[in-house]
C-alpha positions in Angstrom: 106.6 116.4 70.8 109.9 114.9 72.1 111.5 111.9 70.6 113.5 110.8 73.7 112.7 107.3 75.0 113.3 105.9 78.5 115.3 102.8 78.1 114.2 100.3 80.8 115.8 97.3 82.4 113.4 94.9 84.2 114.4 92.8 87.2 112.1 89.8 87.0 110.6 87.7 84.2 107.6 86.0 85.7 103.8 86.6 85.5 103.8 90.2 86.6 106.8 91.2 84.5 105.0 89.8 81.4 101.9 91.7 82.2 104.0 94.9 82.3 105.5 94.0 79.0 102.1 93.8 77.4 101.2 97.2 78.8 104.4 98.9 77.3 103.0 98.4 73.8 100.9 101.5 74.6 103.7 103.5 76.1 105.3 105.2 73.2 108.2 107.0 74.9 109.8 103.8 76.4 111.8 100.9 75.3 112.6 97.7 77.2 116.3 97.1 76.7 117.1 94.6 79.4 115.7 91.7 81.4 117.3 89.9 84.3 116.0 86.8 86.2 117.7 84.1 88.2 116.1 81.7 85.8 118.1 82.3 82.6 115.7 80.3 80.4 112.7 82.4 81.6 114.7 85.6 81.2 115.5 84.8 77.6 111.8 83.9 77.0 110.7 87.3 78.5 113.3 89.1 76.4 112.0 87.3 73.3 108.5 88.3 74.2 109.5 92.0 74.5 111.2 91.9 71.1 108.1 90.2 69.6 106.1 93.1 70.9 108.5 95.6 69.3 109.4 97.1 72.6 113.1 97.5 71.6 116.3 95.5 71.3 115.7 93.6 74.5 118.6 91.6 75.9 118.6 89.0 78.7 121.4 89.8 81.1 123.5 87.4 83.2 123.2 89.6 86.4 121.6 92.7 87.8 125.0 94.4 87.9 125.6 93.7 84.2 122.2 95.2 83.3 122.5 98.3 85.5 126.0 98.9 84.3 124.9 99.0 80.7 124.9 102.6 79.5 121.9 101.7 77.2 119.7 101.4 80.4 118.2 104.5 81.8 115.9 103.2 84.5 115.1 100.0 86.4 111.7 98.4 87.0 112.1 96.2 90.1 109.8 93.1 90.3 110.5 89.6 91.4 109.7 87.8 94.7 109.1 89.7 97.9 111.9 88.0 99.8 114.5 89.2 97.2 113.4 92.9 97.3 116.2 94.2 99.5 118.9 92.0 98.0 118.0 93.1 94.5 117.7 96.8 95.4 121.1 96.7 97.0 122.7 95.2 93.9 120.9 97.8 91.7 122.2 100.7 93.8 125.8 99.3 94.1 126.0 99.1 90.3 124.2 102.4 89.8 126.8 104.2 92.0 129.5 103.2 89.5 127.8 104.6 86.5 129.1 107.7 84.7 125.5 108.7 83.9 123.1 108.4 86.8 119.9 106.3 86.5 116.9 108.4 85.8 114.6 106.3 88.0 113.8 103.1 89.8 110.3 101.8 90.3 109.3 98.9 92.7 106.3 96.6 92.2 103.9 96.2 95.2 104.3 95.4 98.0 107.4 97.5 98.8 108.5 95.0 101.5 107.3 92.2 103.7 107.2 94.2 107.0 107.9 97.6 108.4 111.5 97.0 109.2 112.2 95.9 105.6 110.2 98.8 104.2 112.2 101.2 106.3 115.4 99.7 104.8 114.1 100.0 101.3 113.2 103.6 101.9 116.6 104.4 103.5 118.4 102.8 100.6 116.6 104.7 97.9 116.9 108.0 99.8 120.6 107.6 100.3 121.0 106.9 96.5 119.1 110.1 95.6 117.8 108.3 92.5 114.1 109.3 91.6 111.8 106.5 92.6 108.3 105.2 92.1 106.0 102.7 93.8 103.7 100.7 91.4 100.1 100.2 92.4 98.2 99.7 89.1 94.7 99.9 90.5 95.2 103.6 91.3 95.8 104.2 87.6 92.9 102.2 86.3 91.0 104.2 83.7 87.6 103.6 85.3 88.9 104.6 88.7 90.5 107.7 87.3 87.4 108.8 85.4 85.0 108.0 88.2 87.1 109.7 90.9 87.7 112.9 88.8 83.9 113.2 87.9 82.7 112.7 91.5 85.2 115.1 93.0 84.5 117.7 90.3 80.7 117.4 90.2 79.7 115.7 93.4 82.1 116.8 96.1 82.4 120.3 94.8 78.7 120.8 95.5 77.7 118.4 98.2 80.9 117.9 100.2 83.8 115.4 100.2 83.2 111.6 99.9 83.0 109.6 103.1 83.1 106.0 102.1 85.3 104.0 99.7 85.4 100.3 99.1 87.9 98.2 97.2 88.3 94.5 96.7 90.5 92.1 94.7 89.6 88.4 94.4 90.8 85.4 92.5 91.5 81.7 93.0 95.1 82.0 93.9 98.6 83.0 92.6 100.7 81.1 90.0 104.0 80.6 91.8 104.8 78.6 95.0 106.6 81.4 96.9 103.3 83.4 97.0 101.8 80.6 99.2 104.7 80.4 101.6 104.3 83.0 104.4 108.0 82.9 105.3 109.0 84.0 101.8 106.1 86.3 100.8 105.8 87.9 104.2 102.2 86.7 104.7 99.3 85.5 102.6 96.7 87.3 100.6 96.6 90.3 102.9 100.2 91.2 102.2 100.1 90.2 98.5 96.9 91.9 97.4 95.3 94.1 100.1 98.1 96.6 99.4 96.2 97.4 96.2 92.9 98.0 98.0 94.5 100.0 100.9 96.1 102.4 98.4 93.0 102.6 96.3 90.5 103.6 99.0 92.9 106.3 100.3 93.4 107.5 96.7 89.7 107.8 96.0 89.0 109.6 99.3 91.8 112.1 98.6 90.9 115.2 96.7 92.7 115.3 93.3 95.9 117.4 93.6 96.0 117.1 97.4 98.6 115.0 99.3 97.6 111.6 100.7 98.4 113.0 104.1 95.2 115.0 103.9 93.4 111.7 104.5 95.1 110.2 107.6 94.5 106.6 108.8 93.7 106.6 112.5 92.2 103.2 113.3 92.0 99.8 111.7 90.0 96.6 112.4 90.9 93.5 110.4 90.2 89.8 110.0 92.1 87.0 108.3 91.0 83.4 107.6 91.9 80.4 105.6 88.6 79.5 104.1 89.4 77.1 101.3 93.0 76.1 100.9 93.5 74.6 104.4 90.7 72.2 103.9 92.4 68.8 103.5 91.3 68.1 100.0 92.4 71.5 98.7 95.6 71.5 100.7 96.6 68.2 99.0 95.5 69.7 95.6 97.7 72.8 96.3 100.7 70.7 97.3 100.4 68.7 94.1 100.3 71.7 91.9 102.8 73.9 93.8 105.2 71.4 95.3 105.7 69.8 98.7 107.1 73.0 100.2 103.5 74.4 100.1 101.9 72.6 102.9 98.7 74.3 104.1 98.0 71.5 106.6 101.1 72.5 108.6 101.9 76.0 107.5 98.8 77.8 106.1 98.6 81.4 105.1 95.4 83.4 105.0 93.4 83.1 101.7 90.9 85.8 102.9 91.3 89.1 104.6 89.1 92.2 105.2 89.7 95.4 107.0 87.8 98.6 107.9 90.1 101.7 108.0 89.0 104.9 109.7 90.5 108.0 108.2 90.5 111.6 109.5 90.4 114.2 106.8 92.1 117.6 106.7 88.6 119.2 107.2 88.1 117.3 110.4 85.5 114.9 109.1 85.7 111.1 109.3 85.9 108.8 106.2 85.8 105.0 106.0 87.7 102.6 103.8 86.4 99.1 103.5 88.8 96.6 101.9 88.8 92.9 101.2 90.8 90.4 99.3 90.7 86.7 98.6 92.4 83.7 97.1 89.3 81.7 97.8 87.1 83.4 95.2 85.7 81.0 92.5 84.2 82.9 89.6 85.0 83.7 86.0 88.5 84.9 87.1 90.2 87.8 88.7 87.6 90.3 90.0 88.5 93.9 91.0 85.9 96.2 92.3 85.8 99.7 93.7 83.1 102.1 95.0 83.2 105.7 96.2 80.2 107.3 98.0 79.5 110.8 99.2 76.5 112.8 100.4 74.6 113.0 97.0 76.7 110.8 94.7 78.4 107.4 94.2 80.4 105.4 91.7 81.1 101.7 91.2 83.4 99.6 89.1 83.7 95.9 88.6 86.3 94.5 86.2 84.1 91.5 85.3 81.3 93.8 84.1 82.7 93.6 80.6 81.2 94.7 77.3 82.2 91.4 75.7 80.9 87.9 76.7 81.2 84.6 74.9 79.3 81.4 75.3 80.8 77.9 74.8 78.6 74.9 75.2 79.5 71.7 77.3 80.0 69.9 74.0 83.2 71.8 73.4 86.5 70.6 74.8 89.6 72.7 75.0 92.8 73.4 77.0 92.8 75.4 80.1 94.2 78.9 79.8 93.7 82.6 80.6 92.6 83.9 77.2 89.3 85.3 78.6 90.4 86.9 81.8 93.3 86.7 84.3 93.1 83.7 86.7 90.3 82.2 84.6 88.5 79.4 86.2 86.4 77.9 83.4 86.5 77.3 79.6 82.8 76.8 79.0 79.5 78.5 79.7 78.9 82.2 79.6 82.2 83.9 80.1 83.1 87.6 80.4 86.1 88.6 78.2 88.3 91.5 79.2 89.8 92.4 75.9 92.3 94.9 77.3 93.4 93.7 80.7 96.7 95.7 80.8 94.7 98.8 80.2 91.7 98.0 82.4 93.8 97.1 85.5 95.9 100.3 85.1 99.2 98.9 84.0 99.3 101.1 80.8 98.6 104.4 82.5 100.9 103.4 85.4 103.9 102.7 83.3 103.2 105.8 81.1 103.1 107.9 84.2 106.4 106.7 85.6 108.2 106.8 82.2 107.1 110.5 81.7 108.0 111.4 85.3 111.5 110.0 84.9 112.0 111.5 81.5 111.0 115.0 82.5 112.4 114.9 86.1 109.1 115.4 87.9 108.1 113.7 91.1 105.9 110.6 90.4 102.4 110.4 92.0 103.5 107.4 94.0 107.0 106.9 95.5 108.7 104.5 98.0 107.3 106.7 100.8 103.8 105.8 99.7 104.7 102.1 99.6 106.1 102.5 103.1 102.8 103.9 104.4 100.9 101.0 102.8 103.2 98.5 104.5 102.5 100.2 107.9 98.8 99.9 107.4 99.1 96.2 106.3 101.1 95.3 109.4 98.6 97.1 111.6 95.9 95.0 109.9 97.8 91.8 110.8 98.2 93.1 114.4 94.5 93.7 114.6 93.7 90.3 113.2 96.1 88.6 115.6 94.9 90.5 118.7 91.2 90.5 117.7 90.7 94.2 118.3 90.8 97.6 116.7 94.3 99.1 116.4 95.0 102.8 116.6 97.4 104.2 114.1 100.3 104.6 114.1 100.5 101.2 115.6 102.8 100.4 118.5 105.7 98.0 118.0 105.6 97.9 114.3 109.4 98.2 113.8 109.9 94.7 115.2 106.5 93.2 114.3 106.4 90.2 112.0 103.1 88.5 111.3 102.6 85.0 112.7 101.7 84.0 109.1 105.2 85.1 108.0 106.7 83.1 110.9 104.9 79.9 109.9 103.2 79.9 113.3 99.6 81.0 112.4 96.7 78.7 113.2 93.5 79.6 111.4 90.6 80.4 113.8 92.8 81.3 116.7 94.1 84.6 118.0 
């Protein structure tokens, strides 16, 4: 057993960065040495959290350049807002080019970019740098997904034939920060923010373990988007009050619901279907992630809210709101599921363990910027399908210049 640790610097200090920090408690061959955020107070808070979790001697840096230039940093985990992706990557690579010892790796949180043109730029930048890279999609690494997929392919597909239908969904009541709700900054609404998970997951489940994702090729997509809840006047006002006046769903709504059917052609010439849906208009206990895989004589299903632990709190009790039961929690009383190990259940632990080991040992990660680029192309084709009201063949035409109406602030719910 080696004793070398990968010393990581994190760009970002918000909700997702803190979720990753929790997961690193279970990654024994990594240390978090640096945090950078444009909000210095939040960066210091995240660094203090990392130290409290015994993740290393974590320092809040004054700039990305300062953090990347630090010889005590081996790799960078790129998070933060979508509209800062390219700017942040450019600064990382400029500083990395001046290092005497090259970075061992850079990972990027989903989505890779807001549209195909930006995703191409991200891919070109990382290829030119020749730094090993990874694309983070935690659902692919979820322990229930991994176990179910492995079992069905080994016991079901080996005997009865490959699976032909995969479903994946992620639903909750909405994100924490204002920029997520602003199409111009985020690049869209819930489709761009969360369907990336489900698109990658259905393709992953339909792909034979050990085979390349290209063995399951997307050929057509039919998608729909809607603003079901948050463009209603009473909820639009509620959203503006909690997120600020720049989030105005009466004038500039983004989609809070999206669904798509993706047709895949497999390397054996058979057809496979991926059904994906995602929502910011879901009201339940909290975040719900689900997945299914079906074949000729077998199936699997997973729902993150089917927990082994539940608690009941009567209406006589009063307490502060929080997320101590489950992420995006919507209630503090009644019968509530409790997800005791969210960082593990959602796949963050296995994801970070995988990328750390790949960068330490110089092996190619299971997901790279190229996979993130492919996901963005499918997402943009989904927007094209929804805007045009028809099925789109893949690869879709005009993607290099396509920018969703939602991202332009021009989308009107209910209209093509």
